[in-house]
C-alpha positions as CSV (number, residue, x, y, z in Angstrom):
1,M,-165.6,-162.7,-19.1
2,S,-165.2,-162.3,-15.3
3,I,-162.6,-160.1,-13.6
4,R,-160.1,-162.1,-11.5
5,R,-157.1,-161.2,-9.4
6,L,-153.8,-162.1,-11.0
7,P,-151.5,-164.5,-9.2
8,E,-148.5,-163.1,-7.3
9,H,-145.9,-164.6,-9.6
10,L,-147.6,-163.2,-12.7
11,V,-147.8,-159.8,-11.1
12,N,-144.1,-159.9,-10.4
13,R,-143.3,-160.8,-14.0
14,I,-145.4,-157.9,-15.3
15,A,-143.6,-155.5,-12.9
16,A,-140.3,-157.0,-14.0
17,G,-141.1,-156.0,-17.6
18,E,-141.0,-152.4,-16.5
19,V,-138.1,-152.5,-14.1
20,V,-135.8,-155.2,-15.7
21,E,-135.5,-154.7,-19.4
22,R,-132.0,-156.2,-19.8
23,P,-129.0,-157.1,-17.6
24,A,-128.0,-153.5,-17.3
25,S,-131.4,-152.6,-15.8
26,A,-130.9,-155.3,-13.1
27,L,-127.3,-154.2,-12.4
28,K,-128.4,-150.6,-12.0
29,E,-130.9,-151.5,-9.3
30,L,-128.4,-153.6,-7.4
31,V,-125.7,-151.0,-7.5
32,E,-128.2,-148.3,-6.4
33,N,-129.2,-150.5,-3.5
34,A,-125.5,-150.8,-2.5
35,I,-125.1,-147.0,-2.7
36,D,-128.2,-146.4,-0.6
37,A,-126.8,-148.9,2.0
38,G,-123.8,-146.6,2.6
39,A,-121.2,-148.7,0.8
40,T,-117.7,-147.3,0.4
41,R,-116.6,-150.1,-2.0
42,I,-118.7,-151.8,-4.6
43,A,-117.4,-154.8,-6.7
44,V,-119.3,-156.0,-9.8
45,E,-118.7,-159.3,-11.5
46,L,-120.3,-160.1,-14.9
47,S,-120.5,-163.2,-17.1
48,A,-121.6,-163.2,-20.7
49,G,-122.5,-159.5,-20.5
50,G,-124.6,-160.1,-17.4
51,V,-127.0,-162.5,-19.1
52,E,-125.6,-165.5,-17.4
53,R,-124.4,-164.0,-14.1
54,I,-124.4,-160.6,-12.3
55,A,-122.8,-160.3,-8.8
56,V,-122.7,-157.1,-6.8
57,A,-120.8,-157.0,-3.4
58,D,-120.7,-154.0,-1.1
59,D,-119.5,-153.1,2.4
60,G,-122.7,-151.3,3.4
61,C,-124.9,-151.7,6.4
62,G,-126.1,-155.2,5.6
63,M,-129.5,-156.8,6.4
64,A,-130.8,-159.2,9.1
65,P,-132.5,-162.4,8.0
66,A,-136.0,-161.0,8.4
67,E,-135.1,-157.9,6.4
68,I,-133.7,-160.1,3.6
69,A,-137.1,-161.9,3.4
70,L,-139.0,-158.7,3.5
71,A,-136.7,-157.1,0.8
72,L,-137.9,-159.8,-1.6
73,E,-141.6,-158.8,-1.2
74,R,-143.1,-156.2,-3.5
75,H,-143.3,-152.7,-2.3
76,A,-141.2,-153.3,0.8
77,T,-138.5,-150.7,1.2
78,S,-136.4,-149.0,3.9
79,K,-136.1,-145.8,1.9
80,L,-139.4,-144.1,2.7
81,P,-139.6,-144.1,6.5
82,H,-141.9,-141.1,6.6
83,E,-144.1,-141.9,3.5
84,D,-143.2,-138.5,2.0
85,I,-142.7,-139.5,-1.7
86,D,-142.2,-135.8,-2.7
87,R,-138.9,-135.7,-0.7
88,V,-137.1,-138.8,-1.9
89,E,-133.4,-138.6,-1.1
90,T,-132.3,-142.1,-2.0
91,L,-131.7,-143.7,-5.4
92,G,-134.3,-146.4,-4.8
93,F,-137.7,-146.1,-3.1
94,R,-140.3,-148.2,-5.0
95,G,-139.5,-151.6,-3.4
96,E,-140.0,-153.3,-6.8
97,A,-136.5,-154.1,-8.0
98,L,-135.4,-157.2,-6.0
99,P,-138.8,-159.1,-6.2
100,S,-139.0,-158.2,-10.0
101,I,-135.5,-159.6,-10.6
102,A,-136.1,-162.6,-8.5
103,S,-139.3,-163.4,-10.5
104,V,-137.3,-163.8,-13.8
105,A,-133.9,-165.2,-12.6
106,R,-132.2,-167.2,-9.8
107,V,-131.3,-164.7,-7.1
108,T,-129.0,-165.3,-4.1
109,I,-128.8,-162.7,-1.4
110,E,-126.1,-162.9,1.3
111,S,-125.9,-160.2,3.9
112,R,-124.4,-159.5,7.3
113,P,-124.8,-156.5,9.5
114,A,-121.8,-155.3,11.5
115,G,-121.5,-157.3,14.7
116,A,-124.0,-160.0,13.6
117,E,-124.0,-163.4,11.8
118,G,-124.5,-163.6,8.0
119,W,-127.6,-165.1,6.4
120,A,-128.4,-166.2,2.8
121,R,-131.7,-166.6,0.9
122,V,-132.0,-168.1,-2.6
123,V,-135.1,-167.5,-4.8
124,D,-135.4,-169.2,-8.2
125,N,-137.9,-167.5,-10.5
126,G,-140.1,-166.5,-7.6
127,A,-139.8,-169.6,-5.5
128,V,-137.7,-169.8,-2.3
129,V,-135.4,-172.8,-2.7
130,R,-132.9,-172.3,0.2
131,E,-132.0,-170.1,3.1
132,G,-129.5,-170.4,6.0
133,P,-126.3,-169.1,7.5
134,A,-123.6,-167.6,5.3
135,A,-120.0,-166.6,5.9
136,L,-119.1,-163.2,4.5
137,P,-117.7,-159.9,5.7
138,P,-120.1,-157.1,6.8
139,G,-122.1,-156.0,3.9
140,T,-124.3,-157.5,1.2
141,R,-123.7,-159.7,-1.9
142,V,-126.4,-160.3,-4.5
143,V,-125.9,-162.8,-7.3
144,V,-128.3,-163.0,-10.3
145,E,-128.0,-166.0,-12.6
146,G,-129.9,-167.0,-15.7
147,L,-131.8,-163.8,-16.3
148,F,-134.9,-164.5,-18.4
149,A,-133.9,-168.2,-18.7
150,R,-137.5,-169.2,-18.2
151,V,-138.9,-166.3,-20.2
152,P,-137.7,-167.1,-23.7
153,A,-139.8,-164.4,-25.3
154,R,-137.9,-161.8,-23.3
155,R,-134.5,-163.5,-23.6
156,K,-134.5,-163.6,-27.4
157,F,-134.8,-159.8,-27.5
158,L,-131.6,-159.4,-25.7
159,R,-128.7,-158.1,-27.8
160,S,-125.2,-159.6,-28.3
161,T,-123.0,-160.3,-25.3
162,R,-120.8,-157.4,-26.3
163,A,-123.7,-155.0,-26.5
164,E,-125.1,-156.1,-23.1
165,Y,-121.7,-155.8,-21.5
166,A,-121.3,-152.3,-22.9
167,A,-124.7,-151.3,-21.4
168,C,-123.7,-152.7,-18.0
169,L,-120.4,-150.9,-18.0
170,D,-122.2,-147.6,-18.9
171,V,-124.5,-148.1,-15.9
172,V,-121.6,-148.5,-13.5
173,R,-119.7,-145.6,-15.0
174,R,-122.6,-143.2,-14.6
175,L,-123.1,-144.3,-11.0
176,A,-119.4,-144.0,-10.3
177,L,-119.4,-140.5,-11.7
178,A,-122.3,-139.6,-9.4
179,R,-120.5,-141.0,-6.3
180,P,-116.8,-140.1,-6.4
181,E,-116.5,-141.0,-2.7
182,I,-117.1,-144.7,-3.5
183,A,-114.6,-147.1,-5.0
184,F,-115.9,-149.2,-7.9
185,A,-114.5,-152.3,-9.6
186,V,-115.9,-154.3,-12.5
187,E,-114.8,-157.7,-13.8
188,H,-116.2,-159.3,-17.0
189,D,-115.6,-163.0,-17.6
190,A,-112.8,-162.9,-14.9
191,R,-111.1,-159.9,-16.5
192,R,-110.8,-156.6,-14.7
193,T,-112.2,-153.9,-16.9
194,L,-112.8,-150.9,-14.6
195,S,-111.3,-149.9,-11.3
196,V,-111.5,-146.4,-9.8
197,P,-110.6,-145.6,-6.2
198,A,-112.6,-143.5,-3.8
199,Q,-111.8,-139.8,-4.4
200,H,-113.4,-136.5,-3.6
201,D,-112.1,-134.6,-6.7
202,R,-115.1,-134.6,-9.1
203,P,-113.2,-133.4,-12.2
204,E,-110.5,-136.0,-11.6
205,R,-113.2,-138.8,-11.3
206,V,-114.9,-137.5,-14.5
207,A,-111.6,-137.5,-16.5
208,A,-110.8,-141.0,-15.2
209,L,-114.1,-142.5,-16.3
210,T,-114.7,-140.6,-19.6
211,D,-111.6,-139.4,-21.5
212,R,-108.2,-138.5,-20.0
213,A,-107.8,-135.8,-22.6
214,L,-110.9,-134.1,-21.1
215,A,-108.8,-132.8,-18.2
216,D,-106.9,-130.5,-20.5
217,N,-109.8,-129.6,-22.8
218,A,-112.6,-128.8,-20.4
219,V,-113.9,-126.0,-18.1
220,A,-115.2,-126.4,-14.6
221,I,-118.8,-125.5,-14.0
222,D,-119.8,-123.8,-10.8
223,F,-123.1,-121.8,-11.0
224,V,-125.8,-121.0,-8.5
225,R,-129.2,-119.6,-9.1
226,D,-131.6,-119.3,-6.2
227,E,-131.7,-122.8,-4.6
228,V,-130.3,-124.6,-7.7
229,V,-126.6,-125.5,-7.9
230,L,-125.0,-126.6,-11.2
231,G,-121.6,-128.2,-11.1
232,G,-119.4,-130.5,-13.1
233,V,-117.1,-130.2,-16.2
234,A,-117.9,-129.4,-19.8
235,G,-115.6,-130.0,-22.8
236,L,-114.5,-127.2,-25.0
237,P,-116.8,-126.8,-28.1
238,T,-114.0,-128.2,-30.3
239,F,-113.7,-131.3,-28.0
240,H,-116.6,-133.2,-29.3
241,R,-117.7,-136.7,-30.4
242,G,-119.8,-138.2,-33.2
243,V,-122.3,-139.7,-30.7
244,A,-123.8,-138.5,-27.4
245,D,-122.4,-141.4,-25.4
246,H,-120.2,-139.0,-23.3
247,Q,-123.0,-136.8,-22.0
248,Y,-123.6,-137.6,-18.3
249,L,-126.4,-135.8,-16.5
250,F,-127.3,-136.1,-12.8
251,V,-130.1,-134.6,-10.7
252,N,-129.4,-134.8,-6.9
253,G,-126.8,-137.5,-7.6
254,R,-129.2,-139.6,-9.7
255,P,-128.2,-140.4,-13.3
256,V,-131.0,-139.3,-15.6
257,K,-131.7,-139.1,-19.3
258,D,-134.0,-136.1,-19.5
259,R,-135.1,-134.3,-22.7
260,L,-135.2,-131.0,-21.0
261,L,-131.6,-131.2,-19.8
262,L,-130.4,-132.5,-23.2
263,G,-132.2,-129.7,-25.0
264,A,-130.6,-127.1,-22.6
265,L,-127.2,-128.7,-23.3
266,R,-127.7,-128.3,-27.1
267,G,-128.9,-124.7,-26.6
268,A,-125.8,-123.9,-24.5
269,Y,-123.4,-125.1,-27.3
270,A,-125.5,-123.7,-30.2
271,E,-123.4,-121.8,-32.8
272,M,-120.2,-123.3,-31.3
273,M,-120.4,-126.9,-32.5
274,P,-121.2,-128.7,-35.8
275,R,-124.8,-130.0,-35.8
276,D,-123.8,-133.6,-36.2
277,R,-121.4,-133.5,-33.2
278,H,-122.0,-133.8,-29.5
279,A,-120.4,-132.2,-26.5
280,V,-118.6,-134.1,-23.8
281,V,-120.0,-133.1,-20.4
282,A,-120.8,-134.3,-16.9
283,L,-123.3,-132.0,-15.3
284,F,-124.5,-132.3,-11.7
285,L,-127.7,-130.5,-10.8
286,D,-128.6,-130.2,-7.1
287,L,-131.9,-128.7,-6.0
288,P,-134.4,-129.2,-3.2
289,A,-136.3,-132.4,-3.4
290,D,-139.7,-130.7,-3.6
291,L,-138.6,-129.0,-6.8
292,V,-138.2,-132.2,-8.8
293,D,-140.4,-135.3,-9.2
294,V,-138.4,-138.5,-9.5
295,N,-141.4,-140.8,-9.3
296,V,-142.2,-140.6,-13.0
297,H,-141.1,-144.1,-14.3
298,P,-140.2,-147.3,-12.6
299,A,-136.7,-147.2,-14.1
300,K,-136.2,-143.8,-12.4
301,T,-134.2,-142.3,-15.3
302,E,-136.8,-139.6,-16.0
303,V,-137.6,-136.6,-13.9
304,R,-140.0,-133.7,-13.9
305,F,-139.2,-130.2,-12.7
306,R,-141.6,-127.8,-11.1
307,D,-140.1,-124.9,-13.0
308,P,-138.6,-126.4,-16.2
309,A,-137.9,-122.9,-17.8
310,M,-135.8,-121.9,-14.8
311,I,-133.9,-125.2,-14.9
312,R,-133.2,-124.8,-18.6
313,G,-132.1,-121.2,-18.1
314,T,-129.8,-122.2,-15.3
315,I,-128.0,-124.9,-17.4
316,V,-127.6,-122.6,-20.5
317,S,-126.4,-119.7,-18.4
318,G,-124.0,-121.8,-16.3
319,L,-122.5,-123.5,-19.3
320,R,-122.1,-120.3,-21.3
321,R,-120.6,-118.4,-18.5
322,A,-117.9,-121.2,-18.0
323,L,-117.3,-121.4,-21.8
324,D,-117.0,-117.6,-22.0
325,A,-114.3,-117.8,-19.4
326,A,-112.4,-120.2,-21.6
327,G,-111.6,-117.3,-23.9
328,H,-109.9,-118.3,-27.1
329,R,-109.0,-121.8,-26.0
330,A,-109.5,-124.6,-28.5
331,V,-108.5,-128.3,-28.6
332,Q,-104.8,-128.4,-29.5
333,R,-104.0,-132.0,-30.4
334,P,-102.6,-132.2,-33.9
335,S,-104.1,-135.1,-35.8
336,E,-101.7,-138.0,-36.4
337,D,-103.1,-138.2,-40.0
338,A,-102.3,-134.5,-40.5
339,L,-98.8,-134.8,-39.2
340,A,-98.2,-137.9,-41.3
341,M,-98.9,-135.7,-44.4
342,W,-95.7,-133.8,-43.6
343,R,-93.1,-136.0,-45.4
344,P,-89.6,-135.1,-46.6
345,E,-89.9,-135.0,-50.3
346,P,-87.3,-134.3,-53.0
347,L,-87.3,-130.7,-54.2
348,A,-88.9,-130.1,-57.6
349,A,-86.4,-130.2,-60.4
350,I,-86.5,-126.8,-62.1
351,P,-83.6,-126.0,-64.4
352,M,-81.7,-122.9,-63.6
353,H,-81.7,-119.9,-65.9
354,D,-78.5,-118.2,-66.9
355,G,-79.1,-115.4,-64.4
356,Q,-79.6,-117.8,-61.6
357,A,-76.3,-119.6,-62.4
358,S,-74.3,-116.4,-62.2
359,L,-75.7,-115.6,-58.8
360,L,-74.5,-118.9,-57.4
361,E,-70.9,-118.4,-58.4
362,R,-68.1,-117.7,-55.9
363,P,-65.8,-114.8,-56.6
364,S,-63.2,-117.2,-57.8
365,G,-65.5,-118.5,-60.4
366,Q,-66.2,-121.8,-58.6
367,S,-69.9,-122.5,-58.2
368,Y,-71.5,-122.9,-54.7
369,L,-73.3,-125.9,-56.2
370,N,-70.1,-127.9,-56.3
371,D,-70.6,-128.4,-52.5
372,Y,-73.8,-130.3,-53.1
373,R,-75.0,-133.2,-55.1
374,P,-78.2,-131.7,-56.6
375,T,-77.7,-129.6,-59.7
376,F,-81.2,-128.1,-59.5
377,I,-82.9,-125.8,-57.0
378,S,-86.6,-125.3,-56.0
379,A,-88.6,-122.5,-57.4
380,P,-88.5,-119.4,-55.2
381,P,-91.7,-118.8,-53.2
382,Q,-93.9,-116.1,-54.5
383,A,-94.3,-113.6,-51.7
384,R,-94.5,-109.9,-50.9
385,A,-92.5,-107.6,-48.7
386,E,-93.8,-104.9,-46.5
387,P,-91.9,-102.0,-44.9
388,A,-91.2,-102.5,-41.2
389,W,-92.6,-99.6,-39.2
390,G,-91.1,-100.7,-36.0
391,T,-89.6,-103.5,-34.1
392,P,-91.8,-106.6,-34.2
393,P,-93.3,-107.5,-30.8
394,E,-91.9,-110.4,-28.8
395,T,-93.7,-113.6,-29.4
396,G,-93.9,-114.4,-25.7
397,E,-96.2,-111.4,-25.1
398,H,-99.2,-113.0,-26.9
399,P,-100.7,-116.5,-26.6
400,L,-101.4,-116.7,-30.3
401,G,-98.0,-115.2,-31.2
402,V,-97.0,-112.7,-33.9
403,A,-98.0,-112.8,-37.5
404,R,-95.2,-113.9,-39.9
405,G,-97.1,-114.3,-43.1
406,Q,-100.1,-115.7,-45.0
407,V,-100.6,-118.9,-46.9
408,S,-102.9,-119.4,-49.8
409,K,-104.6,-116.1,-48.9
410,T,-106.5,-118.1,-46.3
411,Y,-104.3,-119.1,-43.4
412,I,-102.3,-116.7,-41.1
413,V,-98.9,-118.1,-40.0
414,A,-97.9,-116.8,-36.5
415,E,-94.9,-117.5,-34.3
416,A,-95.7,-118.1,-30.6
417,A,-93.3,-118.7,-27.8
418,D,-94.1,-122.4,-27.7
419,G,-94.7,-123.2,-31.4
420,L,-96.2,-122.4,-34.7
421,V,-99.8,-121.1,-34.9
422,L,-102.0,-121.5,-38.0
423,V,-105.2,-119.4,-38.1
424,D,-108.1,-119.8,-40.5
425,Q,-108.8,-116.2,-41.2
426,H,-112.4,-116.6,-42.4
427,A,-113.4,-119.0,-39.5
428,A,-111.7,-116.7,-36.9
429,H,-113.3,-113.5,-38.2
430,E,-116.7,-115.1,-38.4
431,R,-116.6,-115.8,-34.7
432,L,-115.4,-112.3,-33.9
433,V,-118.2,-110.7,-35.9
434,L,-120.8,-113.0,-34.1
435,E,-119.5,-112.0,-30.7
436,R,-119.6,-108.3,-31.7
437,M,-123.2,-108.7,-32.7
438,R,-124.0,-110.5,-29.4
439,R,-122.5,-107.6,-27.4
440,A,-124.4,-105.1,-29.5
441,L,-127.6,-107.1,-28.8
442,A,-126.9,-107.1,-25.1
443,G,-126.8,-103.3,-25.2
444,G,-130.0,-102.9,-27.2
445,T,-130.1,-103.5,-30.9
446,V,-127.5,-103.9,-33.6
447,A,-126.9,-100.7,-35.6
448,S,-128.1,-100.9,-39.2
449,Q,-126.7,-99.5,-42.5
450,A,-129.3,-98.2,-44.9
451,L,-128.9,-99.3,-48.5
452,L,-128.7,-96.5,-51.0
453,L,-131.1,-98.4,-53.2
454,P,-133.2,-101.1,-51.5
455,E,-132.7,-104.5,-53.0
456,V,-135.4,-106.9,-54.0
457,V,-134.7,-110.6,-53.2
458,E,-137.0,-113.2,-54.9
459,L,-137.8,-116.3,-52.8
460,E,-140.4,-119.0,-52.6
461,E,-143.6,-117.8,-50.9
462,P,-143.2,-120.0,-47.7
463,A,-139.6,-118.5,-47.3
464,C,-141.1,-115.0,-47.5
465,D,-143.7,-115.9,-45.0
466,R,-141.0,-117.1,-42.5
467,L,-139.0,-113.9,-43.0
468,E,-142.0,-111.7,-42.6
469,A,-143.0,-113.5,-39.4
470,R,-139.6,-112.8,-37.9
471,A,-139.1,-109.3,-39.3
472,G,-139.2,-107.8,-35.8
473,E,-136.5,-110.1,-34.5
474,L,-134.4,-109.4,-37.6
475,A,-134.7,-105.7,-37.1
476,E,-133.1,-106.1,-33.7
477,L,-130.1,-107.5,-35.5
478,G,-130.0,-104.5,-37.9
479,L,-131.6,-106.3,-40.9
480,E,-134.7,-104.3,-42.1
481,L,-137.0,-106.3,-44.4
482,E,-140.4,-105.6,-46.0
483,R,-142.7,-107.9,-47.9
484,F,-142.6,-107.1,-51.6
485,G,-145.4,-109.1,-53.2
486,P,-146.1,-112.8,-52.6
487,R,-142.6,-114.1,-53.7
488,A,-140.1,-111.3,-52.8
489,M,-138.6,-109.4,-49.9
490,L,-137.3,-105.9,-50.0
491,V,-134.1,-105.3,-48.1
492,R,-133.8,-101.7,-46.8
493,A,-130.9,-102.0,-44.4
494,T,-128.3,-104.5,-43.3
495,P,-126.3,-104.8,-40.1
496,A,-123.5,-102.2,-40.0
497,L,-121.2,-104.7,-38.5
498,L,-121.3,-106.8,-41.7
499,G,-119.9,-104.0,-43.9
500,S,-120.8,-104.4,-47.6
501,A,-122.6,-107.8,-47.2
502,D,-124.4,-109.4,-50.1
503,P,-128.1,-108.8,-49.2
504,S,-129.4,-111.4,-51.6
505,G,-127.2,-114.2,-50.3
506,L,-127.8,-113.1,-46.7
507,V,-131.6,-113.1,-46.9
508,T,-131.6,-116.4,-48.8
509,D,-129.5,-118.2,-46.2
510,L,-131.6,-116.7,-43.4
511,A,-134.8,-118.1,-44.9
512,D,-133.2,-121.5,-45.0
513,E,-132.1,-121.1,-41.4
514,L,-135.5,-120.1,-40.2
515,A,-137.0,-123.2,-41.8
516,A,-135.0,-125.4,-39.4
517,F,-136.1,-123.4,-36.3
518,D,-137.8,-125.2,-33.4
519,E,-140.8,-123.1,-32.2
520,A,-139.8,-124.0,-28.7
521,L,-136.6,-122.0,-28.9
522,S,-136.5,-118.8,-26.9
523,L,-136.2,-115.5,-28.6
524,R,-132.6,-115.2,-27.5
525,E,-131.7,-118.6,-29.0
526,R,-133.4,-117.7,-32.3
527,L,-131.5,-114.4,-32.4
528,D,-128.2,-116.2,-31.7
529,A,-128.9,-118.6,-34.6
530,V,-129.7,-115.7,-37.0
531,A,-126.7,-113.7,-35.8
532,G,-124.5,-116.7,-36.6
533,T,-125.7,-116.8,-40.2
534,M,-125.3,-113.1,-40.6
535,A,-121.7,-113.2,-39.1
536,C,-120.7,-115.7,-41.8
537,H,-121.6,-113.2,-44.5
538,G,-119.8,-110.4,-42.8
539,S,-116.5,-112.1,-42.1
540,V,-113.2,-111.9,-44.0
541,R,-113.3,-114.3,-46.8
542,A,-110.7,-116.9,-47.7
543,G,-108.7,-115.5,-50.6
544,R,-108.3,-112.0,-49.3
545,V,-104.8,-110.7,-48.9
546,L,-104.2,-109.2,-45.4
547,S,-101.5,-106.9,-44.3
548,V,-99.3,-107.9,-41.4
549,A,-101.0,-105.2,-39.3
550,E,-104.4,-106.7,-40.1
551,M,-103.2,-110.2,-39.3
552,N,-101.9,-109.1,-35.9
553,A,-105.0,-107.1,-35.2
554,L,-107.1,-110.3,-35.8
555,L,-104.9,-112.3,-33.5
556,R,-105.1,-109.7,-30.7
557,E,-108.9,-109.6,-31.0
558,M,-109.1,-113.4,-30.9
559,E,-107.2,-113.4,-27.6
560,A,-109.7,-111.0,-26.1
561,T,-112.9,-112.6,-27.4
562,P,-114.8,-115.5,-25.8
563,H,-115.3,-118.7,-27.9
564,S,-112.8,-117.5,-30.6
565,G,-111.2,-120.9,-30.5
566,Q,-114.0,-122.2,-32.7
567,C,-116.1,-120.8,-35.6
568,N,-119.9,-120.5,-35.6
569,H,-120.1,-124.0,-37.0
570,G,-117.9,-125.6,-34.4
571,R,-114.7,-126.0,-36.4
572,P,-111.4,-124.9,-34.8
573,T,-110.2,-121.4,-35.8
574,W,-106.6,-122.1,-35.0
575,V,-104.2,-124.9,-34.4
576,K,-100.7,-125.0,-33.0
577,L,-97.7,-127.1,-33.9
578,A,-95.7,-127.2,-30.7
579,H,-91.9,-127.1,-30.9
580,G,-91.9,-130.9,-30.1
581,D,-94.2,-131.6,-33.1
582,I,-92.0,-129.6,-35.4
583,E,-88.9,-131.4,-34.1
584,K,-90.6,-134.8,-34.9
585,L,-91.3,-133.7,-38.4
586,F,-87.6,-133.1,-38.9
587,G,-86.5,-136.2,-37.1
588,R,-84.9,-134.3,-34.2
589,R,-86.7,-136.5,-31.7
């Protein structure tokens, strides 16, 4: 079989398979071209999820007739004037998008530079069918119709109209996040679905395009390391979603989906979020062009960094510093389902004893109960009283209020200036213990408490192997272990911060935790994960009665401790019923 040169139209279709996978891919290329052209307004029109029609109009610099013809040739671009591919500053640069799209669809390009006449060129699946003058304002308008109409093998793999439209909308949303100075509008089947004006406030643009509630439940990121600048907004650890569709990552203004960045994001939120939940973030990484390679894949959504470890460290440090500054903040939006559980119910009918009846009689012998219809009263709450050793502090002095009692030996009830605060004592103390351990680690090692009699913990041999391999790291956290035969570990000391922890349960849980470790994790990340498991064993358990002084001490430490708004597993440690919520429960508003 002899080697032959492939015809031009087949080469274009092969290239289209890499660049144009679905309508969203074509839309991404067209909108990026509009951005690179200096547009300040970009309007997108879609039909049938972009399968039947995509139209992108902008007010950019426009193209002359000869430039339109050249733009439809492969590897023709205006974005590499100096042939320095290591310093790409535009979104597009390959010169493949337009000819690839035109080889699998009918493409109409209309363009007009400022001060010149407009011109149009129509290409139908690789063949020029018409060109001539066109009337339009300065800028460019590109219409793509019948994508893959003549490539049925590709068209049948497209998803439903709804799914293709969702992908197109996600593309525009990401590009709109990257360029807040540009106004964007999207219409689908003649219905306006997205419209954002040009604005220079990045957090405001992020909230408008993701979740309005993010504005009240996020922290701003502003971190610089050497020549790398990290900006954007990050949701509080308790403001999370079940899928990662609200994680927006940008490198030099380019939307990317990079494993390194996603891994750094998970590392930054480690021990602050449930494993099956995902943070809501929009991170913008800006660095010199020679430190990142964007010429990795034709779709340009993957990048490679010259120093990936430094980039990962920058993201983790920047995010954690911002989340540390959030202090004890947590998402405070009472669930509608939870509020609906508060229903006025009739009091339990409990007959009165003779002693109770005598207490309810007026001096004249007439019963107080004559003033009311019910002839029964509810059972008195079982509670305890403590002597008051001073005047209780004012609620306005403390964000989490002043302890008023304890419910089910699990939840602390506190009164704040703006509502009622409920605190999960185990979850809250678990976070406090973890943060104490982290502070101790930062100062060296965690102090250990030697056991009077070392305890033998029997485990499976692979679990013992994992613990033995990490013995040095565990010792930094105050847990001293020795191998005691093939299927047992000897515990000589436990972290002093944990108090009288159960060594057997602690070591067993740690063995399970180490089994899930990724070897790529840094030492600090592994120590953080282990510390989180230890903190769970050393915290105040549900079911323990606390004194008022202990409850208030817990509240005050929470107010002074970073991340105390969520436990080590990502659940909130406290919730607040604002005065307005309480009034709703009683029908006052």
